[in-house]
LUMKOL-976022 format. One line per 2 residues: number of its first residue (from 1); their letters; for each residue x, y, z of C-alpha. Coordinates in steps of 0.02 Angstrom, whole numbers, plus 50000, padded with zeros to 5 digits. Example, Ala and Ser with C-alpha at 12.3 -4.5 7.8 and 13.67 -1.06 7.14 Angstrom:
BEGIN
1 = as = 50615/49775/50390 | 50684/49947/50357 $
This chain:
BEGIN
1 = ml = 49223/51030/50201 | 49345/50928/50092 $
3 = va = 49241/50799/50006 | 49355/50659/49920 $
5 = ld = 49255/50559/49789 | 49313/50396/49710 $
7 = id = 49247/50392/49515 | 49226/50217/49448 $
9 = gt = 49089/50116/49554 | 49047/50287/49654 $
11 = ll = 49019/50430/49529 | 49018/50319/49376 $
13 = sy = 48939/50153/49340 | 49057/50018/49283 $
15 = dg = 48983/50056/49107 | 49070/50229/49122 $
17 = dm = 48904/50318/49141 | 48863/50464/49256 $
19 = tp = 48680/50499/49306 | 48612/50677/49290 $
21 = av = 48566/50662/49480 | 48755/50630/49520 $
23 = hd = 48820/50771/49413 | 48695/50894/49488 $
25 = av = 48744/50842/49666 | 48921/50866/49638 $
27 = aa = 48886/51037/49567 | 48784/51083/49716 $
29 = vr = 48909/51033/49845 | 49040/51132/49739 $
31 = sa = 48918/51283/49725 | 48910/51274/49926 $
33 = gh = 49083/51309/49945 | 49152/51135/49986 $
35 = ev = 49327/51074/49911 | 49281/50924/49800 $
37 = vl = 49423/50815/49763 | 49423/50670/49643 $
39 = as = 49519/50527/49715 | 49547/50390/49596 $
41 = gr = 49654/50232/49552 | 49647/50305/49366 $
43 = sl = 49784/50390/49288 | 49787/50576/49275 $
45 = ia = 49734/50575/49087 | 49586/50465/49135 $
47 = ml = 49527/50576/49259 | 49549/50756/49171 $
49 = pv = 49388/50699/49060 | 49281/50669/49224 $
51 = aa = 49336/50825/49299 | 49287/50921/49147 $
53 = hl = 49114/50836/49136 | 49085/50900/49311 $
55 = gi = 49153/51072/49277 | 49294/51047/49396 $
57 = tt = 49430/51160/49319 | 49521/51220/49478 $
59 = gw = 49569/51132/49643 | 49652/50964/49666 $
61 = mv = 49649/50783/49609 | 49725/50627/49686 $
63 = cs = 49768/50513/49541 | 49851/50338/49531 $
65 = ng = 49793/50283/49702 | 49884/50428/49786 $
67 = av = 50051/50427/49690 | 50014/50575/49591 $
69 = tv = 49932/50734/49663 | 49894/50869/49543 $
71 = rl = 49835/51046/49550 | 49703/51112/49423 $
73 = dp = 49714/51282/49346 | 49645/51329/49172 $
75 = gl = 49791/51451/49156 | 49925/51316/49151 $
77 = pg = 49981/51218/49003 | 49855/51071/48986 $
79 = gw = 49757/51142/49149 | 49860/51063/49275 $
81 = aa = 50024/51050/49369 | 50090/50900/49462 $
83 = ed = 50131/50953/49637 | 50175/50786/49715 $
85 = vv = 50237/50639/49621 | 50303/50474/49713 $
87 = tf = 50395/50344/49611 | 50465/50184/49659 $
89 = dp = 50583/50039/49577 | 50453/49914/49499 $
91 = ep = 50582/49783/49465 | 50576/49672/49622 $
93 = al = 50383/49654/49600 | 50389/49626/49420 $
95 = sl = 50524/49493/49431 | 50417/49396/49561 $
97 = lr = 50260/49420/49466 | 50323/49371/49297 $
99 = he = 50359/49199/49362 | 50193/49177/49433 $
101 = lp = 50094/49257/49302 | 50191/49244/49142 $
103 = da = 50034/49264/49017 | 49987/49430/49123 $
105 = ry = 49997/49596/49038 | 50098/49725/49126 $
107 = av = 50100/49912/49107 | 50179/50068/49191 $
109 = ed = 50115/50233/49181 | 50208/50387/49098 $
111 = lg = 50127/50537/49185 | 50016/50644/49076 $
113 = vg = 50054/50535/48921 | 49995/50359/48934 $
115 = fr = 50070/50188/48961 | 50211/50071/48916 $
117 = mt = 50141/49885/48909 | 50209/49722/48871 $
119 = er = 50056/49691/48765 | 49884/49786/48723 $
121 = fp = 49764/49784/48855 | 49578/49759/48830 $
123 = eg = 49493/49901/48724 | 49448/50043/48836 $
125 = el = 49539/50002/48987 | 49685/50123/48972 $
127 = eg = 49695/50296/48906 | 49823/50397/48825 $
129 = vh = 49964/50339/48708 | 50008/50152/48718 $
131 = vv = 50189/50094/48679 | 50227/49896/48686 $
133 = vp = 50392/49859/48752 | 50487/49721/48822 $
135 = le = 50447/49687/49009 | 50622/49728/49057 $
137 = dl = 50593/49912/48978 | 50458/49929/49116 $
139 = ws = 50589/49937/49254 | 50715/50050/49165 $
141 = se = 50669/50190/49275 | 50560/50228/49430 $
143 = vt = 50376/50234/49400 | 50215/50301/49488 $
145 = rv = 50120/50152/49452 | 50113/49971/49389 $
147 = iv = 49969/49881/49321 | 49945/49698/49314 $
149 = rs = 49806/49633/49211 | 49759/49453/49176 $
151 = pe = 49591/49440/49089 | 49595/49248/49118 $
153 = st = 49613/49252/49303 | 49516/49309/49445 $
155 = se = 49520/49451/49583 | 49523/49304/49707 $
157 = rf = 49675/49226/49625 | 49762/49393/49641 $
159 = he = 49731/49413/49815 | 49796/49241/49848 $
161 = lv = 49957/49282/49743 | 49991/49430/49846 $
163 = eh = 49988/49336/50010 | 50093/49210/49927 $
165 = lg = 50232/49307/49858 | 50241/49422/50002 $
167 = ld = 50247/49598/49911 | 50296/49691/50063 $
169 = dv = 50394/49824/49968 | 50241/49908/49874 $
171 = ty = 50076/49952/49912 | 49945/49848/49815 $
173 = av = 49760/49857/49763 | 49666/49720/49685 $
175 = gw = 49526/49776/49582 | 49344/49702/49558 $
177 = sa = 49410/49613/49399 | 49574/49521/49375 $
179 = wm = 49670/49691/49394 | 49801/49747/49515 $
181 = dl = 49885/49916/49547 | 50063/49925/49624 $
183 = ap = 50107/50095/49698 | 50250/50152/49808 $
185 = lg = 50264/50069/49981 | 50147/50176/50103 $
187 = vs = 50065/50277/49971 | 49881/50273/49970 $
189 = ka = 49732/50397/49917 | 49731/50441/50102 $
191 = ta = 49911/50500/50112 | 49894/50609/49966 $
193 = le = 49727/50673/50023 | 49810/50720/50195 $
195 = qv = 49931/50824/50099 | 49781/50907/50000 $
197 = rr = 49693/50944/50168 | 49843/51026/50239 $
199 = rt = 49859/51143/50089 | 49681/51179/50081 $
201 = hv = 49676/51224/50269 | 49533/51105/50309 $
203 = qp = 49512/51046/50486 | 49525/50853/50505 $
205 = hr = 49345/50839/50571 | 49283/50921/50409 $
207 = tv = 49334/50781/50288 | 49214/50668/50200 $
209 = am = 49261/50524/50084 | 49154/50403/49978 $
211 = gd = 49212/50246/49878 | 49170/50072/49847 $
213 = gr = 49338/49971/49814 | 49472/49894/49909 $
215 = nd = 49588/50045/49862 | 49470/50153/49953 $
217 = ve = 49489/50077/50123 | 49632/50188/50185 $
219 = ml = 49533/50342/50125 | 49379/50298/50215 $
221 = rw = 49470/50262/50368 | 49559/50430/50353 $
223 = aa = 49397/50530/50334 | 49299/50603/50480 $
225 = rg = 49138/50540/50384 | 49191/50385/50276 $
227 = va = 49048/50320/50162 | 49040/50157/50071 $
229 = mg = 48947/50133/49920 | 48799/50005/49938 $
231 = ha = 48877/49878/49828 | 49042/49881/49915 $
233 = dd = 49104/49721/49997 | 49120/49684/50179 $
235 = vv = 49301/49747/50186 | 49261/49918/50121 $
237 = rg = 49100/49933/50219 | 49184/49884/50379 $
239 = aa = 49318/50038/50345 | 49176/50160/50327 $
241 = de = 49065/50242/50454 | 48899/50231/50354 $
243 = vt = 48843/50152/50195 | 48743/50243/50047 $
245 = gt = 48643/50176/49918 | 48719/50080/49771 $
247 = ve = 48793/50163/49611 | 48628/50102/49526 $
249 = dd = 48528/50194/49656 | 48630/50353/49640 $
251 = ga = 48708/50323/49805 | 48837/50457/49777 $
253 = aq = 48695/50582/49752 | 48621/50535/49911 $
255 = ll = 48772/50563/50019 | 48819/50730/49933 $
257 = ks = 48646/50797/49957 | 48662/50762/50146 $
259 = ll = 48806/50887/50142 | 48700/51032/50093 $
C-alpha cells in the first residue's frame, strides 16, 4: 500500500512531540513493505528531521502542500532530490492581501534553504535561513509557496478574507492558527500523491491517507481509505471515510496498526 501521512497534528502533537507508539507503528508499517509517504504543508527542510527521526531515508516526500515532491536517497547530496517543483507568480495575491492585512507577516519559500520574509515570524515556526526583505522582493520571481501569518488575527478571519477577496488564481489552505498557505492553482497534497502513486506502481485501491487539517481534505478524498484524526473539524471529517483517535490518544498508531 501507499500510506500518506500528515505530520503536524497527526504524527506530531502541536507541541512537536511524537510518542513511541506512533514512531513504532510507522516503523512496523514500513517493515511490512508498505510505501510510507510523509505529506505535509511543511517545507522540505522542516520535513527532513521528521523523516530522519522515523528512519525514512529512501522513498518519497510531498512538501509545501504538494508544490514540492522529493525523492529521498542517502547517496544524493543532502540525501534528497527535487523530482517535481510547481511554482506560481505570487504578486496578484500578495498585492490584494497587503491592503487587507497591512500588518501581517509574509514569507516565500526558497527550496532547501529557508525563507524570505517581510519580518521575523514567531520563534520556531519556520526552519532554515531567514532573510528579511521588502514585500516587493517576494514577487521578484515565481515561488512554490507563500505564507501569510497574522498572530493578532484568527483562522476564522482568514476564511472570511479569502471569500471576500476571491483568491481564485491560487490554492489556499488556512491553518488552525491565523496562518494561511498559498500554493499554485490546482496543486494539493492529492495532486502530488497521485504522481507518487504512479511512480511507485501502487494501485488506486491500495492507497491510505491520514490527516487532521483543511489542507488534508483533498488528500483524504483522493485515498481509497481516507482517515481523519479524532480532533479534526467537521469539514475534514466529512472528507474522510473514517475517523481514528485524536493525536493525544495516538490515533495515528491506531490506524497504522490496522494496516498490519
